[in-house]
matplotlib code that plots the C-alpha trace (Angstrom):
import matplotlib.pyplot as plt

x = [-37.0, -34.9, -36.9, -36.0, -32.4, -32.3, -33.8, -31.4, -28.4, -29.6, -30.1, -26.6, -24.9, -27.0, -26.9, -28.4, -30.9, -31.8, -32.0, -28.2, -27.6, -26.6, -24.2, -22.8, -22.1, -20.4, -18.2, -17.4, -16.2, -14.1, -12.7, -11.7, -10.2, -8.1, -6.9, -6.0, -4.1, -2.1, -1.0, -3.6, -5.0, -6.7, -5.2, -5.6, -9.3, -9.9, -8.2, -10.3, -13.5, -12.5, -12.1, -15.7, -17.1, -15.4, -16.5, -20.1, -20.0, -19.3, -22.5, -24.8, -23.0, -24.4, -22.5, -22.1, -22.0, -19.4, -20.7, -17.4, -17.1, -20.6, -19.3, -17.4, -19.0, -17.5, -18.1, -17.5, -16.3, -13.1, -12.0, -11.7, -10.3, -6.8, -7.6, -7.3, -3.7, -2.7, -4.4, -2.8, 0.7, -0.1, -1.8, 1.5, 3.4, 1.1, 0.8, 3.9, 3.5, 0.2, -1.3, -1.8, -4.2, -6.1, -6.3, -7.8, -10.3, -11.4, -11.8, -13.8, -16.2, -16.6, -18.3, -21.1, -21.5, -20.7, -22.0, -19.8, -18.4, -17.0, -15.8, -13.9, -12.4, -11.4, -9.8, -7.8, -6.7, -5.7, -3.8, -1.7, -1.3, -1.1, 1.6, 3.6, 2.9, 3.9, 7.1, 8.1, 7.5, 9.2, 12.4, 13.3, 14.8, 13.4, 11.9, 8.2, 7.1, 9.0, 7.6, 4.1, 4.5, 6.4, 4.0, 1.0, 2.9, 3.6, 0.4, -2.3, -2.2, -2.0, -4.7, -7.0, -6.7, -7.3, -10.2, -12.1, -11.7, -13.0, -15.8, -16.9, -16.2, -13.1, -13.3, -10.6, -12.3, -12.8, -9.2, -7.8, -9.8, -9.1, -5.4, -5.3, -7.4, -4.9, -1.9, -3.3, -4.2, -0.7, 0.9, -1.0, -0.2, 3.4, 3.8, 2.3, 4.6, 7.6, 7.0, 6.8, 10.1, 11.8, 10.6, 11.9, 15.3, 15.9, 16.4, 18.6, 20.9, 21.1, 21.9, 23.9, 25.0, 21.5]
y = [-14.8, -12.5, -9.5, -10.4, -11.0, -7.6, -5.9, -7.5, -6.5, -2.9, -2.9, -4.2, -1.8, 1.3, 0.4, 3.7, 4.5, 2.7, 6.1, 6.4, 3.5, 5.6, 7.7, 4.6, 2.9, 6.0, 6.1, 2.4, 3.1, 6.0, 3.9, 1.1, 3.6, 5.3, 1.9, 0.7, 3.9, 3.6, 0.1, -1.9, -5.0, -7.9, -7.5, -3.7, -3.9, -6.7, -4.7, -1.6, -3.7, -5.8, -2.8, -1.5, -5.1, -6.0, -2.8, -3.3, -6.8, -5.6, -3.6, -6.5, -9.6, -10.6, -10.6, -14.1, -14.7, -17.3, -19.9, -20.0, -16.2, -14.7, -11.3, -11.1, -10.7, -12.2, -10.9, -13.7, -11.2, -10.8, -14.2, -13.1, -9.6, -11.1, -11.1, -7.3, -7.2, -10.2, -8.8, -5.4, -7.0, -8.4, -5.1, -3.3, -5.5, -4.2, -0.6, 0.1, 3.3, 4.0, 1.3, 4.1, 5.8, 2.5, 2.3, 5.8, 5.0, 1.8, 3.7, 6.4, 3.8, 2.6, 5.8, 4.9, 1.2, 1.2, 3.3, 6.4, 4.9, 1.9, 3.9, 6.3, 3.5, 1.8, 4.9, 5.4, 1.8, 1.7, 5.0, 3.6, -0.1, 0.2, 2.8, 0.5, -2.3, -0.1, 1.0, -2.6, -3.6, -0.5, -0.3, -3.9, -6.3, -9.6, -12.1, -11.5, -14.5, -13.2, -9.7, -11.0, -12.8, -10.0, -7.3, -9.2, -10.0, -6.3, -4.8, -7.2, -6.5, -2.8, -2.6, -4.9, -2.9, 0.5, -0.7, -2.7, 0.0, 2.7, 0.6, -0.4, -4.1, -4.4, -7.5, -10.1, -12.8, -10.4, -9.2, -12.7, -14.2, -11.2, -11.4, -15.2, -15.0, -12.4, -14.4, -17.7, -16.1, -14.5, -17.9, -19.7, -17.0, -16.7, -20.5, -20.5, -17.7, -19.4, -22.5, -20.4, -18.7, -22.0, -23.4, -20.3, -20.4, -24.1, -23.7, -20.7, -22.7, -25.5, -23.0, -20.1, -18.8, -18.1]
z = [39.3, 37.0, 38.3, 41.9, 41.0, 39.2, 42.2, 44.6, 42.4, 42.2, 46.0, 46.5, 44.1, 44.9, 48.6, 50.0, 47.3, 44.0, 42.4, 42.9, 40.4, 37.4, 39.4, 41.2, 37.8, 36.6, 39.7, 39.2, 35.7, 36.8, 39.7, 37.3, 34.8, 37.5, 38.9, 35.4, 34.5, 37.7, 36.8, 38.7, 37.1, 38.8, 42.2, 42.2, 41.4, 43.9, 46.6, 46.0, 46.0, 49.1, 51.4, 51.3, 51.1, 54.4, 56.0, 54.8, 56.1, 59.6, 59.5, 59.0, 60.4, 63.8, 67.0, 68.3, 72.0, 72.9, 75.4, 77.3, 77.5, 77.2, 78.2, 74.9, 71.5, 68.3, 64.8, 62.2, 59.6, 61.6, 60.4, 56.8, 57.3, 56.6, 52.9, 52.8, 53.8, 51.7, 48.6, 49.2, 49.0, 45.6, 44.5, 45.3, 43.0, 40.2, 41.3, 43.3, 45.3, 43.7, 45.9, 48.4, 45.9, 45.6, 49.4, 49.6, 46.9, 48.7, 52.0, 50.1, 48.8, 52.4, 53.3, 50.9, 51.8, 55.5, 58.3, 59.1, 62.4, 60.6, 57.6, 59.8, 61.8, 58.6, 57.2, 60.4, 60.6, 57.0, 57.2, 60.0, 59.2, 55.4, 55.6, 57.8, 55.3, 52.4, 54.1, 54.7, 51.0, 49.7, 51.9, 52.5, 50.0, 51.3, 48.9, 48.2, 50.2, 53.3, 52.9, 52.7, 56.0, 57.7, 56.6, 57.9, 61.2, 61.9, 60.4, 61.5, 65.3, 64.8, 62.1, 64.1, 67.3, 65.7, 63.5, 66.1, 68.7, 66.4, 65.1, 68.6, 68.1, 70.2, 72.3, 72.9, 70.8, 67.9, 68.1, 68.4, 65.6, 63.3, 63.9, 63.5, 60.3, 58.9, 59.8, 58.5, 55.2, 55.0, 55.8, 53.0, 50.4, 51.5, 51.2, 47.7, 46.6, 48.2, 46.2, 43.0, 43.9, 44.6, 41.3, 39.5, 41.2, 40.5, 36.7, 37.3, 39.6, 37.1, 34.3, 35.9, 32.5, 31.3]

ax = plt.figure().add_subplot(projection="3d")
ax.plot(x, y, z, "-o")
ax.set_aspect("equal")
plt.show()
């Protein structure tokens, strides 16, 4: 059982060739060190890992045919793509402008784990949508909870359209479910952050001199 687990782990890490494992582990260590030196901690590392994972998932997840619209395919991975934008918002709190470096590293890993068409589509989509997201977080002074929601509201439709078109998965169900998934994820996280902000503000209002 342990042998089969080890083989599966090696196959997952060294996705293209098991002989690549030593080099892949070295690149993992370098990636972690770079993210750490640039200020990234938990969210920065999760962000970098999530980008190639989602792109890889698009390569193996089956296309579902919807019974009410058989002419359209639906990829279930589109439901969870909202995690990327939401995690990016928290990664920027750790890394500030260096989150763009984390984005580039994550897209670079996608070229190893995903097929080239998906990796290129991902790179293009991230270059457009993430820069828009970054600009909103950098140049506005809204509370974090508001920025999380606004950034996803603006970036999700654009990111989804560019990526699905480039990857060859652009159908209305895929687009709709991807956008809904992103906005739902953003709404949940924004609500959690808002509660934390309100709890923090309450003692300050009670003790304005502190």
